[in-house]
N, C-alpha and C positions, 0 to 999 in steps of 0.2 A: 532483665533491665529491670527495674525496682518498681515498684508498682509511688508511682506519683502520689498518689493521694496518702497512699501507709504513709509515703513518707513528711510528705504537711504534719498528717495528724503525732506521726509518734516522733518531732522537734513540735510543738506544738507544748505534744504531751511533759519531755522532757524542758520547756519550756516554765513550768510550771512546776516542774522539781526541784529547779537552777534553785530556789533561794533558799533551800534547807541543806545543802550543802554549802550554798556561802554564805550562811549566816557561822559554820565553821571554820570558817578561809578554806572551803575550797571550790571547784565546777566541776563541770565534767563540758565536757568537746562531743557531740555527732559526729561520726566517720564514717558512716554507711550504713549501707540493709545490706545485707548480698540474699544470694536465691534463696534458699530457705529460714525465710526471713527471721535472721537471728540482726536481732539490731547492732552495730561496733560502736564503743561509745571508747571515748578515749579519756579517765580520771584529770583533774589536774588541780594546782594550790597543794592545798594544804593533804588533799585526797589522794590525789601521784601519792606518798613514801604513806599512807596510814597502814599500820594491820588492822584495821576496821577495812580499809578497805573492796576487799571480796564481800567481805558481807554486808558490806554497804548494797553498791554494785547489785547480787545476788536479792536477798530479802527488802533491802528498799527500791533500788530504779525500776528492776524484776518486776515487782511487782506488779507499779504503778504503770508503768511501762502493760503491761500485758491489759489489766483493768481497764486505759484508756482504748488499748487495740489489742482486740483476742485476736488477731490473727500473726502478733510478731508471739514469733518459738524461745527463743533465750535470749539476752541482755552477755555481748561477750569486752571486755576491756583488749581494748589494743591499747601498745605502749609507745 
């Protein structure tokens, strides 16, 4: 069972980061938090087909979420 408090903090951090993606015509959807504390996200809009999406996910979103929620192990993209 995912930590409800951690999940709430992750969603809050995602909402804080989201405007940076929306400024470029993209967005992201929270999918889930698994047992290994990996955050599953779906990139949408311009981010969905962007060749730089994985770099954005790892260097941007993952770093931001790990700063906000140190328990987060990794951010992975769900299709």
